[in-house]
C-alpha positions in Angstrom: -194.7 -150.7 -147.4 -194.0 -153.8 -149.3 -192.4 -153.1 -152.7 -194.2 -155.9 -154.4 -197.5 -154.2 -153.6 -196.4 -150.7 -154.5 -198.1 -149.2 -157.6 -195.0 -147.7 -158.9 -193.2 -149.0 -162.0 -189.5 -148.5 -162.2 -187.9 -148.5 -165.7 -184.5 -148.4 -167.3 -185.6 -145.8 -169.9 -187.2 -142.4 -169.4 -190.0 -140.9 -171.5 -188.7 -139.5 -174.8 -189.6 -135.9 -173.9 -187.7 -136.1 -170.6 -184.6 -134.0 -171.1 -183.5 -132.9 -167.6 -182.3 -135.0 -164.7 -185.3 -134.5 -162.3 -187.8 -135.4 -165.0 -185.8 -138.4 -166.1 -185.3 -139.8 -162.6 -188.8 -139.1 -161.2 -190.2 -140.8 -164.3 -187.8 -143.8 -164.2 -188.3 -144.3 -160.4 -192.1 -144.4 -161.0 -192.8 -141.3 -158.9 -194.8 -139.6 -161.7 -196.7 -140.6 -164.7 -197.8 -138.2 -167.4 -201.5 -138.0 -168.2 -201.4 -135.0 -170.6 -199.2 -132.1 -171.4 -198.2 -130.6 -168.1 -200.5 -132.9 -166.1 -199.1 -135.7 -164.0 -200.3 -138.4 -161.7 -198.2 -138.7 -158.5 -197.8 -142.2 -157.3 -197.5 -143.1 -153.6 -193.8 -142.2 -153.2 -194.2 -138.8 -154.8 -197.4 -138.2 -152.8 -195.7 -139.1 -149.6 -192.9 -136.6 -150.5 -195.5 -134.0 -151.2 -197.2 -134.6 -147.8 -194.0 -134.3 -145.9 -193.1 -131.0 -147.7 -196.6 -129.7 -147.0 -196.2 -130.7 -143.3 -193.0 -128.6 -143.0 -194.7 -125.7 -144.8 -197.7 -125.9 -142.4 -195.4 -125.9 -139.4 -193.7 -122.7 -140.6 -196.9 -121.0 -141.6 -198.6 -121.9 -138.2 -195.5 -120.5 -136.4 -196.3 -117.2 -138.2 -199.8 -117.3 -136.8 -201.2 -118.4 -140.1 -204.8 -119.7 -140.3 -205.2 -122.5 -142.8 -208.2 -122.2 -145.1 -209.4 -123.8 -148.3 -210.5 -121.6 -151.1 -212.7 -122.9 -154.0 -211.1 -124.2 -157.2 -214.0 -122.7 -159.2 -214.9 -119.1 -158.9 -217.5 -116.8 -160.6 -216.4 -114.2 -163.1 -217.7 -111.4 -160.9 -215.1 -111.8 -158.1 -212.3 -111.4 -160.6 -213.9 -108.6 -162.5 -213.8 -106.5 -159.3 -210.1 -106.8 -159.2 -209.7 -106.1 -163.0 -207.9 -109.4 -163.6 -210.7 -111.3 -165.4 -209.9 -109.5 -168.6 -206.2 -108.6 -168.0 -205.0 -112.3 -167.6 -204.8 -114.1 -170.9 -205.5 -117.6 -172.0 -203.5 -119.2 -169.2 -206.6 -118.8 -167.0 -209.3 -121.3 -167.9 -212.8 -119.8 -168.3 -216.0 -121.8 -168.8 -219.8 -121.6 -168.4 -221.7 -123.7 -165.9 -225.0 -125.3 -166.7 -226.8 -122.0 -165.8 -224.7 -120.2 -168.4 -222.8 -118.3 -165.8 -219.2 -117.4 -166.5 -216.8 -119.3 -164.2 -213.1 -119.8 -164.0 -210.5 -122.2 -162.5 -208.4 -120.5 -159.8 -204.8 -120.1 -160.8 -204.1 -117.9 -157.8 -206.4 -116.7 -154.9 -205.9 -113.1 -154.1 -209.5 -112.3 -155.0 -210.8 -115.2 -152.9 -208.7 -114.1 -149.9 -210.2 -110.6 -150.1 -213.7 -111.9 -150.7 -213.3 -114.0 -147.5 -212.0 -111.2 -145.4 -214.3 -108.5 -146.7 -217.0 -107.6 -144.1 -215.8 -110.4 -141.7 -212.8 -108.2 -140.8 -214.2 -104.8 -140.1 -211.8 -103.2 -137.5 -208.1 -102.4 -137.3 -208.2 -104.4 -134.0 -208.5 -107.6 -136.2 -205.3 -106.8 -138.0 -202.8 -108.1 -138.8 -203.8 -111.7 -139.8 -202.6 -114.2 -142.3 -204.6 -116.9 -144.1 -203.1 -119.7 -146.2 -204.0 -122.8 -148.1 -202.4 -125.8 -149.7 -204.5 -126.6 -152.8 -204.4 -127.9 -156.4 -204.5 -125.1 -159.0 -204.7 -125.1 -162.8 -202.8 -122.7 -165.1 -202.9 -123.4 -168.8 -199.2 -122.9 -169.4 -198.1 -122.4 -173.0 -194.7 -123.9 -172.3 -195.0 -126.9 -170.0 -191.6 -128.5 -169.5 -189.3 -130.5 -167.3 -191.8 -132.8 -165.7 -192.9 -131.2 -162.5 -190.8 -128.0 -163.0 -193.4 -126.3 -165.2 -196.8 -127.9 -165.2 -200.4 -126.9 -165.8 -201.9 -128.6 -162.7 -200.0 -128.2 -159.5 -200.3 -128.1 -155.7 -199.3 -124.8 -154.2 -199.1 -123.1 -150.8 -200.4 -119.6 -151.1 -200.7 -117.2 -148.2 -202.2 -113.8 -147.8 -201.5 -111.3 -145.0 -203.5 -108.2 -144.2 -202.1 -105.2 -142.3 -203.1 -101.7 -141.1 -199.7 -100.0 -141.9 -196.9 -100.3 -144.4 -194.4 -100.7 -141.5 -196.4 -103.7 -140.2 -196.6 -105.2 -143.6 -192.8 -104.8 -144.1 -192.1 -106.4 -140.7 -194.3 -109.4 -141.5 -192.7 -109.7 -144.9 -189.3 -110.0 -143.3 -190.6 -112.7 -141.0 -192.0 -114.6 -144.0 -188.7 -114.1 -145.8 -186.9 -115.9 -143.0 -189.5 -118.6 -142.8 -188.9 -119.4 -146.5 -185.2 -119.9 -145.9 -186.1 -122.3 -143.1 -188.5 -124.2 -145.3 -186.1 -124.7 -148.2 -183.3 -125.8 -145.8 -185.6 -128.2 -144.0 -186.7 -129.9 -147.3 -183.1 -130.4 -148.2 -182.4 -127.8 -150.8 -178.8 -126.4 -150.7 -177.9 -124.0 -153.6 -180.8 -121.5 -153.3 -180.8 -117.7 -153.1 -183.3 -114.9 -152.8 -183.4 -112.2 -155.5 -185.4 -109.1 -156.3 -188.0 -109.7 -158.9 -190.7 -108.2 -161.0 -194.2 -108.4 -159.5 -195.8 -109.2 -162.8 -199.5 -109.9 -162.9 -199.5 -110.1 -159.0 -199.0 -106.3 -158.7 -197.4 -104.5 -155.9 -194.1 -102.7 -155.5 -191.7 -105.1 -153.8 -191.2 -108.7 -154.7 -188.6 -111.4 -154.1 -188.2 -114.8 -155.7 -186.3 -117.7 -154.2 -184.2 -119.5 -156.8 -182.5 -122.8 -156.9 -179.3 -122.2 -158.9 -179.0 -125.0 -161.6 -177.9 -125.1 -165.2 -181.3 -126.4 -166.3 -183.2 -123.4 -164.9 -185.2 -121.3 -167.4 -184.8 -118.1 -165.4 -181.7 -115.9 -165.7 -180.3 -114.6 -162.5 -177.7 -111.8 -162.3 -175.2 -112.0 -159.4 -172.2 -110.0 -158.4 -168.9 -111.7 -157.8 -167.8 -109.2 -155.2 -170.9 -108.3 -153.2 -174.4 -109.5 -152.3 -176.2 -107.9 -155.3 -178.5 -110.4 -157.0 -181.6 -109.9 -159.1 -183.8 -111.6 -161.7 -182.9 -110.6 -165.2 -186.3 -108.9 -165.5 -185.2 -106.2 -163.0 -181.4 -106.5 -162.9 -179.3 -103.4 -163.5 -175.8 -103.3 -164.8 -173.5 -100.4 -165.3 -172.6 -100.2 -169.1 -169.7 -98.0 -170.0 -170.2 -95.8 -173.0 -167.6 -96.2 -175.8 -165.4 -93.1 -176.3 -165.6 -91.5 -179.8 -165.5 -88.0 -181.3 -168.5 -85.9 -182.2 -169.0 -86.0 -186.0 -171.3 -84.3 -188.4 -174.6 -86.0 -189.2 -174.4 -87.6 -192.6 -176.7 -89.8 -194.7 -174.9 -92.9 -196.1 -176.0 -95.7 -198.4 -176.1 -99.1 -196.8 -178.0 -101.0 -199.5 -179.6 -104.3 -198.4 -177.6 -104.4 -195.2 -180.2 -104.2 -192.4 -179.0 -106.1 -189.3 -176.6 -104.7 -186.8 -174.0 -107.3 -187.9 -174.3 -106.3 -191.5 -174.4 -102.5 -191.0 -171.5 -102.4 -188.6 -169.4 -104.6 -190.9 -170.1 -102.4 -193.9 -169.2 -99.2 -192.1 -166.2 -100.7 -190.3 -167.3 -99.9 -186.8 -168.0 -101.8 -183.6 -171.6 -102.7 -182.8 -171.6 -100.6 -179.6 -171.5 -97.5 -181.8 -174.8 -98.4 -183.5 -178.4 -97.9 -182.4 -180.7 -100.9 -182.5 -184.5 -100.5 -183.0 -186.8 -103.2 -181.7 -190.5 -102.8 -182.6 -193.5 -103.9 -180.5 -197.3 -103.4 -180.6 -199.5 -102.8 -177.6 -201.3 -106.0 -176.9 -204.9 -105.9 -178.2 -204.1 -102.9 -180.4 -201.8 -103.7 -183.3 -201.9 -100.1 -184.6 -200.4 -98.7 -181.4 -196.7 -99.2 -182.1 -193.8 -99.0 -179.7 -190.1 -98.7 -180.8 -187.5 -99.3 -178.2 -184.0 -98.1 -179.1 -180.9 -99.5 -177.5 -177.2 -99.9 -178.2 -176.5 -102.3 -181.1 -174.7 -104.8 -179.0 -177.5 -105.0 -176.3 -180.9 -106.6 -176.1 -184.2 -105.1 -175.0 -185.6 -106.4 -171.7 -189.3 -106.7 -172.3 -190.2 -106.9 -168.6 -188.4 -103.5 -168.0 -190.0 -102.0 -171.1 -193.5 -103.0 -169.9 -192.9 -101.3 -166.5 -191.8 -98.1 -168.3 -194.8 -98.2 -170.6 -197.3 -99.5 -168.1 -198.7 -101.5 -171.0 -198.5 -105.1 -172.2 -196.7 -105.5 -175.5 -196.2 -108.2 -178.1 -193.7 -108.3 -181.0 -194.7 -106.2 -184.0 -195.6 -108.2 -187.1 -196.0 -105.4 -189.5 -199.7 -105.6 -189.8 -201.7 -104.7 -192.9 -200.4 -101.1 -193.1 -196.6 -101.1 -193.0 -195.4 -97.7 -192.0 -191.8 -98.5 -191.0 -188.7 -99.0 -193.0 -187.8 -102.2 -191.2 -184.1 -102.7 -191.0 -183.5 -99.0 -191.4 -185.5 -97.6 -188.5 -184.1 -94.7 -186.6 -185.3 -92.1 -184.0 -185.4 -89.1 -186.4 -188.4 -88.6 -188.6 -190.7 -91.2 -187.1 -194.5 -90.8 -187.2 -195.4 -88.9 -184.0 -198.1 -91.5 -183.2 -195.3 -94.0 -182.5 -194.3 -94.5 -178.9 -190.5 -94.3 -178.5 -188.4 -95.4 -175.6 -184.6 -94.9 -175.4 -182.3 -97.0 -173.3 -179.7 -95.3 -171.1 -176.9 -97.1 -172.9 -177.3 -94.5 -175.7 -177.1 -91.4 -173.6 -173.4 -90.5 -173.6 -172.3 -91.8 -177.0 -171.0 -88.9 -179.1 -171.4 -90.4 -182.5 -173.9 -93.1 -183.4 -175.0 -95.0 -186.5 -178.8 -95.0 -186.7 -181.4 -96.0 -189.3 -182.6 -93.2 -191.6 -186.2 -94.4 -191.8 -185.5 -94.7 -195.5 -184.8 -97.9 -197.3 -181.1 -98.6 -198.0 -179.9 -95.7 -195.9 -178.5 -95.0 -192.4 -177.2 -91.9 -190.7 -173.7 -91.7 -189.3 -172.5 -89.1 -186.8 -175.8 -89.0 -184.9 -175.6 -87.2 -181.5 -178.7 -87.2 -179.2 -177.9 -83.9 -177.5 -177.5 -82.1 -180.8 -179.8 -83.9 -183.1 -182.7 -85.0 -180.9 -182.5 -82.9 -177.7 -184.8 -83.5 -174.7 -184.9 -87.3 -175.0 -185.4 -89.1 -171.7 -183.3 -92.2 -171.2 -184.4 -95.2 -169.2 -183.1 -98.7 -168.4 -184.8 -101.1 -170.8 -181.8 -103.3 -171.8 -180.8 -106.8 -170.6 -178.0 -107.0 -168.1 -175.1 -109.0 -169.5 -172.5 -111.3 -168.1 -169.5 -109.1 -167.3 -171.3 -105.8 -166.8 -170.4 -103.8 -163.8 -172.4 -104.2 -160.6 -174.6 -101.1 -159.8 -173.7 -101.5 -156.1 -170.0 -102.1 -155.8 -168.7 -101.9 -159.4 -167.6 -105.5 -159.4 -168.2 -108.0 -162.2 -171.6 -109.4 -162.7 -172.3 -113.0 -163.8 -175.5 -114.6 -165.1 -176.6 -118.0 -163.9 -179.7 -120.1 -164.5 -182.2 -120.9 -161.8 -185.6 -122.5 -161.0 -188.1 -120.4 -159.1 -189.0 -122.3 -156.0 -191.0 -119.6 -154.1 -192.0 -116.0 -154.2 -193.2 -113.3 -151.9 -194.9 -110.0 -152.8 -195.8 -106.8 -151.0 -199.1 -106.1 -152.8 -200.1 -102.9 -151.1 -203.8 -102.1 -151.5 -204.1 -103.3 -155.1 -206.8 -105.8 -154.3 -208.4 -104.4 -151.2 -208.9 -101.1 -152.9 -210.2 -102.5 -156.2 -212.5 -104.9 -154.3 -213.6 -102.2 -151.9 -212.5 -103.9 -148.7 -212.3 -101.3 -145.9 -211.9 -101.5 -142.1 -212.5 -99.0 -139.4 -209.4 -97.2 -138.1 -208.4 -96.0 -134.7 -209.3 -92.5 -135.7 -212.8 -93.5 -136.7 -212.2 -93.3 -140.4 -211.9 -96.2 -142.9 -208.9 -97.5 -144.8 -208.0 -100.3 -147.2 -205.8 -103.0 -145.5 -202.3 -103.5 -147.0 -201.7 -107.0 -148.3 -198.8 -109.4 -148.7 -198.8 -112.6 -150.8 -196.5 -115.6 -150.5 -196.3 -118.8 -152.7 -194.5 -122.1 -152.8 -195.1 -124.7 -155.5 -195.0 -128.2 -153.9 -194.5 -130.2 -157.1 -191.7 -127.8 -158.2 -190.0 -128.3 -154.8 -190.0 -132.1 -155.5 -188.5 -131.6 -158.9 -185.9 -129.2 -157.5 -184.9 -131.7 -154.8 -184.6 -134.4 -157.5 -182.5 -132.1 -159.7 -180.1 -131.1 -157.0 -180.0 -134.3 -154.9 -179.2 -137.1 -157.3 -176.4 -138.9 -159.1 -176.0 -141.1 -162.1 -177.7 -144.0 -160.3 -180.8 -142.2 -159.1 -182.3 -140.0 -156.5 -180.7 -139.1 -153.2 -183.6 -137.9 -151.1 -183.2 -135.8 -148.0 -184.3 -137.5 -144.8 -187.0 -134.9 -144.0 -189.0 -135.5 -147.2 -188.1 -139.0 -148.4 -191.2 -141.2 -148.8 -189.5 -143.8 -146.7 -186.4 -143.3 -144.5 -185.2 -146.9 -144.7 -185.2 -149.3 -147.7 -184.7 -152.9 -146.5 -183.1 -155.2 -149.2 -183.2 -158.8 -148.0 -181.1 -161.1 -150.2 -182.3 -164.7 -150.6 -185.7 -164.6 -149.1 -186.0 -168.3 -149.7 -183.6 -168.6 -146.8 -185.8 -168.8 -143.7 -183.3 -167.1 -141.5 -183.0 -164.1 -143.8 -186.8 -163.9 -144.3 -187.5 -164.1 -140.5 -184.9 -161.5 -139.5 -185.7 -159.1 -142.3 -189.4 -159.1 -141.4 -188.6 -158.8 -137.8 -186.4 -155.8 -138.5 -189.2 -154.3 -140.7 -191.7 -154.7 -137.8 -189.3 -153.2 -135.2 -188.5 -150.2 -137.3 -192.1 -149.5 -138.2 -193.2 -149.8 -134.5 -190.4 -147.3 -133.7 -192.0 -144.7 -136.0 -189.6 -145.2 -138.9 -190.9 -145.1 -142.5 -189.8 -148.3 -144.1 -189.9 -149.7 -147.6 -189.4 -153.5 -147.7 -188.3 -155.1 -150.9 -190.1 -158.5 -150.6 -189.5 -159.6 -154.1 -187.6 -162.7 -155.0 -185.3 -160.8 -157.2 -181.5 -160.8 -157.8 -179.3 -158.6 -155.6 -178.4 -156.4 -158.5 -182.0 -155.7 -159.3 -182.8 -154.8 -155.7 -179.7 -152.6 -155.4 -180.4 -150.8 -158.6 -184.0 -150.0 -157.6 -182.8 -148.8 -154.2 -180.3 -146.5 -155.7 -182.9 -145.2 -158.3 -185.6 -144.5 -155.7 -183.1 -142.8 -153.4 -184.2 -143.6 -149.8 -181.7 -142.2 -147.3 -180.8 -145.5 -145.7 -180.4 -149.0 -147.2 -180.2 -152.1 -145.0 -179.1 -155.4 -146.5 -180.0 -158.6 -144.8 -178.2 -161.6 -146.3 -177.1 -165.1 -145.4 -173.5 -163.9 -145.4 -174.1 -161.0 -142.9 -176.4 -163.0 -140.7 -173.7 -165.7 -140.4 -171.8 -163.1 -138.2 -175.0 -161.8 -136.6 -174.8 -158.5 -138.6 -176.6 -156.5 -141.2 -175.1 -153.9 -143.7 -176.3 -150.3 -143.4 -175.5 -147.9 -146.2 -176.2 -144.1 -146.3 -177.3 -143.2 -149.8 -175.9 -139.6 -149.7 -172.4 -140.5 -148.7 -172.3 -144.2 -149.9 -170.7 -145.0 -146.5 -171.5 -148.6 -145.4 -171.0 -150.3 -142.1 -171.6 -153.7 -140.7 -173.8 -153.5 -137.6 -174.8 -156.2 -135.1 -178.4 -157.2 -135.9 -179.7 -156.2 -132.4 -178.1 -152.8 -132.7 -179.5 -151.9 -136.1 -182.5 -150.1 -134.8 -180.4 -147.8 -132.6 -177.9 -147.1 -135.4 -180.8 -146.2 -137.9 -182.4 -143.9 -135.3 -179.1 -142.2 -134.8 -178.5 -141.7 -138.5 -182.1 -140.3 -138.9 -181.7 -137.9 -136.0 -178.3 -136.7 -137.2 -179.6 -136.0 -140.7 -182.7 -134.3 -139.5 -180.8 -132.0 -137.2 -178.5 -131.1 -140.1 -181.4 -130.1 -142.3 -182.9 -127.9 -139.5 -179.5 -126.1 -139.4 
């Protein structure tokens, strides 16, 4: 590819909304151009990266006996109503009417389409197991698009769906897919990634794992143990929280005036926050009159994902509504309206004497004891795990890091085959619902993750396996016939040898060419100049290590091929 013909504008400045490295560099290198909020055009370099990532994914999916399909982008309402998700998914799913006034939607995921395809075509246990997958553009109307390609509304995704006759077979295949994901992420050049247990969310199912790239700009919080392999998403992470030791005291109503927050009440009473009880109020989504109050220790925070799993209901923050029935700032577990749903975090269970709200303006209770004053309460884990909590496995110290989700896998069970009435004939003559697994990787997010992790202050440092071009030729002084002829000859020789080459054919200064080469981040740079040709050599630099070597011109092809082979083997592990 000739750089002068490449539709890809490189700039010194990034867009004003670009705050993180991957967004800044992909924009400055001209790989992406924003069309709208969370919607980007990928230029040729980014598209070539995407194609190479997709090729690696296809190889790994095909090795698992995957069958590539292509599901429709647009689907009718009826398919999603059978699964129950047409109404349960919110505004992130785009709904519209076609010209015949039929309700349609844009596919943001394709479990329903996978079951629709398999239903009736697959009718016997002898046809199980099988896996179908696709690489396709999807649209999800994200409320919080950010970070360039990290969180977008339109995106290319690999999603795969497996069908099994037994739970054991599902679990065995899940493990194979788990291993394949590790191979994929290593092969595309990611380094600091891990797998973690996660919440299945709207996908459903009982077992789920996310693959996370650990990075300070990640929006997901990941809990890791310093002493063992325990790791989990904050949504499901558990930590051991020791209860503070204090004496049992009599229950007493005390005046606390306008002090309502945990900070204010604990300061007024001269106690630590871990001896107070915090009340966090929610409403069931779609029914503002159905109130939920989650109680936890005053120094902790409620984990909404855990709370939703306990309630089996979606919730939103409570806004008070038209009929205020709570003494906000003084809410406690005693004397609440019995229509209110209450949930108690396990951090409260063994504290002998607590400060709680009195459900009366300007008053709190001190000396509250659950076993004595509110017996029979069931305690559950609904608080956020904190940095420094004890590991639930080994007792070691937990730490919290940020991460970007780069892939996920789910054991879906029969959630979709049952709701959509997909059955197959079993060996015993009866019928059963196949057990499903679901497996996703976002291609654009993988590109952003590579850019975030593999870069420096000058630009991208792209892995050999997914770089748009493996070699970037920078001839200096193209007005010199010897430089021009040798540079083009080398370009032709490399291209004929199957090497992807970007050729900077511009009559630009050396500094401009070198800056663009560093910014775009191809793995190998070759400089052809009058000075190097005077000794019959070219200069070859490896972008990742910055190591340069003078190589005889007629040996350059062999040296480049050796570097490519060495880096590709390293990525394969």
